[in-house]
N, C-alpha and C positions, 0 to 999 in steps of 0.2 A: 585523651587526645583533643576530644570534642569540646570537653570543659576547659581545657587548657588552652585551646583554640579561640575560645570567646572573650578570654579576659584579657590577653595581648599585655598584660602589665604584672609585674610583683613588686610590690612596694615601690610602686612610683616609676620604675625601672622598666623600659621596654622588653617584650620577650616574645618569643617564635619558638611554639613547640616543635620537636622533632620525634617522630614516631616510625621505627624500623621495625619490619616485621618481613616474614615470607611473602613476596607478592600474590601468592595464591591465595592467602588469608585474607585480602583487602577487600577490593570490589566485589568479590565474587562470595564473600563469606558475608560480609556485615554493609550490603548497599544501602540498605537504610539508614544506619546510622551516619555515612557518607551523604545521603540526602540530606538527613537531618543537619548535619553539618554546615552544607552549603545553604541552606536554609536560613540557620541562623547566622551566615555572613562570616565563618570560620577563617582562621588564618594561621598557616604554619607550613610544615612540609611533611607529607607522608612518602618515606623512602621504601620502595619494594623491594627488598633483596632476593638475592637467587633469583633474580626474574628471568623470562623468557621459558621457553619448552624445552630449550636444549642445551641449558648451561648446567642445569644440575642433574649429572649424569646417577643414573641408578634407584630415582625415587618414583619414577613413573607418574602417573595421574595425580597422586595424592598432592604433589608438590610442584607440577611443573605448568607454569603460568602461560598460556597462549591470549587469553581473553581481556585481562585487566586494561591494556590502555583501549581496548574497544570500549568499555564500558564507562573508561573516564571520561570519553569523548562527549559523553551525554549528558555530563554536569556543568552546566554553564559557566559557574566561576571557578572550575577546577583546570589549571593549567598542567598538562600531564607531557614530560618529556622522557625520552630513552637514550641518554648519552652513551657513547662507547668509550669514552676517555674520561681522564680526570680533569683535564682540562676544560672540556664541555661541561661538565659538572661544576665546577668552580664559577665560570661564568652564569649557569643557570642558579646557583645559590647566592651569588653577588645580585643578581638581578631580581630575584624572587624577594630577598629580603630588603631590598631597596624600594620594591612596589610596595610591600607590606607595611613595612615601618616608617619610609620615609613618606613617601607619596599617599600612604594610608587607603590603599587599596583593598577591596572586601575580595579577596581570591586566596585559594590555598593551593599547594603546589602538591603532584603526584610524580614522582622522580624515580625509575627502576635502575636498578644498581646488580652488576653481574655477581656469578659465585665462578671466577675463573681469573687466571693470572695470564698477564699477556703485556707486552712492553706498551708503555705511555709516550707518547711521541709529542712533540712541543706541537701548539695550534699555529697554523699559517698564521700570517699577518694581517690583523685587521678584519677577523670573522667575526668579532662578538656580537655584534646585531645580527646577523645572520644565523648564529647559533641560537638565539632569541628569537627569532620569527622560524626555526624549525629546520633550516637545510643551511649547508656550506659546500663549497666547492674544497676537497679536502687533497685532491693529487689529479693530476693529468699523467697518461701514460702514452707517448707519441711514438711511433716508429717510421722508418723508413718506406717508401712506396706502399703506403697502409691500402689493405682491402678492403676496409670501410672504419666504421667509427660508431661507438654505442657510449650510451650515459649510463651508469650504474649507480643505484641508490641503495644506501646499506643503513641501519639502524641498529643500534646496541650491541650485542656480540657478533652476530651475523655481518657485521661490517669486515669485520677479519677476513672472513669468506670473500667477501666483496672484491676485497682489495687484493687478496690473493688471484680470484678470478681476473683480475685487471691485467696481473703480469702473466697466466698463463695466456690469456687473448694476444697479449702483446708477443711474447716467446712461441708459442705453438701456432699462432694463427695470424699473425702478423695484421691486428687488428687494433687501432687507437682507441682509448676510452678515457673518460672522465669518472671519476669515483667522488660522489657527494655522500656526506655524511649527514644522516636526517635526524637530527636530533628529536624532532617531533611533528609526525604526521597528523596530529590533531589540530597543534597552531597553524600549518600550514592550511589545512582544510578551513579552521575557522576564518583566518584572515580572507582567503580565496571567496568564501560566501559573503565576507564583508565588502569586499570591492564589488563583486558581483552585484551584490544588493545596492552599492551604491551608481554603478553605471545605469541599471535599471531605472532610478529614480531621478538621474539626471541625466536625460537623454541629450539636452543641447551642450551639454560639456564635454570636453576630450577625455575618450575613456582612461579608465586608470588601468594599471596592469598587476597583478598579484605576484608576491615572492616566488611562486612556481615556474609563472611566464617570464617573470627577469630573469631566473638562474637558470632553465634549462631552453634549448633550441628546438627545431623542428626538423633540424637535418639529420639527425640521427634517433635511432631507438632508445627506448628508455627501459631499463630491468630493476625492479623494485625488489629488494628481498628483505625480510624481518624475519625475528623469532616467534612473532605472532601470527594470529589468522589473515588469511588473506584480505579481511574486510578494513582492516586498518590501513595498508596502504590504498586500498581503491578508493576511501575516503577522499583523495585527489584526484582521482581516475578524470573526472569530468574537465580539470584544468589544464593537463599535461598537455604540451604543445606537439606528440608525438606518438606513434606507436607505443604502447604503454603493456609491458608484462608483468606480472604479480609473482613473488614466490613466497610463502609464507608456511606455518607450521598447523593447518587444519587438522584435525584428528585427536584421538586421546594422545595423553602423556604416555610415555613407556621407558621401561629403565635399561639402558645402556650406556655406552660411552658417548661423549660429546660427538667426535667424528661420526659414529655410527646413527647416531639420532639424527644429525644433521642430513646424513645421506638418505636416512630413511623418511625424513618429512622434504626431500628435495630440494634444501636450500643451503647444500655445501657448495663450493668453488665449482664441481663439476658440472652442476645442474645449473647455477648462473651462466658459463661460459656456454653450455648447451643452449640456453634461452637465447643469448645474445644473438648466437650464430644463427637459433631460428627465426629471429626478427630480421637480421640481415637477409636471411634467403626472401621472408614475406615481402621484403621492400625491394626485392628484385637486385640486392647488392650482391648476393654469393650464389653460386650451384647448390641445389638442395643435396648436392652427394657429400657435402662438407660436415652435415649433421651427421649423417651414417658414420663418417670417420673419426668424428669427436664421440660417438656413444660406443666403439669400437677403441679408441685409444683410452679413455678413462673407463673401460670396462663398466657401463651404465645398463643396470637389469631392465631392459625394456618391458620385461614381462611380469613384474613387481606390481603387488597390488597396491592401488592408492593409497596414500597414508590415512585419507579421510573415512576409509571402506575398511580398513584393517585392524 
């Protein structure tokens, strides 16, 4: 891939290499080669297949990737995305090809792809630019006489759990929610740093706002859930405008079904609901008893060992 990614053409025709592989065997195993490709201004697509720590049931630590996006975030000219749906991937693919071939930008793309079958919805109208920036509003769930509202962020395969959690919050707890598909925590963090730097260096100019600030509000707690370690969504922690709770898959990979793995790593719909309710309690919007009620209703094991210690 490195050799192909630094040539850009064959017989005078433009070329972009695509390399698809187990995501676990990329940044973790050949990090020096990826840095060498970056140093040579390589272009192309790295497609991390069977990505995430809970999408590939039964293969344990050897194949379950919870770290590659965090490693990709350290490479300056790597653009890393974790799309949940085919439509998002199509937008990212089109953008990347135009960047590298039409605009001749020296960058390469790391895109993770799931090992799971699920419905592929149409994208909402006009979200293409937001997908590239790293986050767009996927859906709103509103109920009459809502007891509170939350903002739910999800990426990759865990977005499905976030969508299910939003439905439970509405039906079981009368809570409004917004569901945001985060296609790239690393791109959100990159743009936020650039805006922060511009504001610092231009004190006499009106302050700019980053995409996270433009998208989210300060009136409702924010819950971010991902199939990667917590450090990935925490890249944007200093830029979010409200109480921020992060769920991730810290710890060793394990062999089990997807649903049991997500329950074990505490990134499933029930843990997202509990985190949302807890945030509303901490903000003084709900009584603390609601959390105990949720634990009982969803049979959450409060004595389970933390996944990063198991």
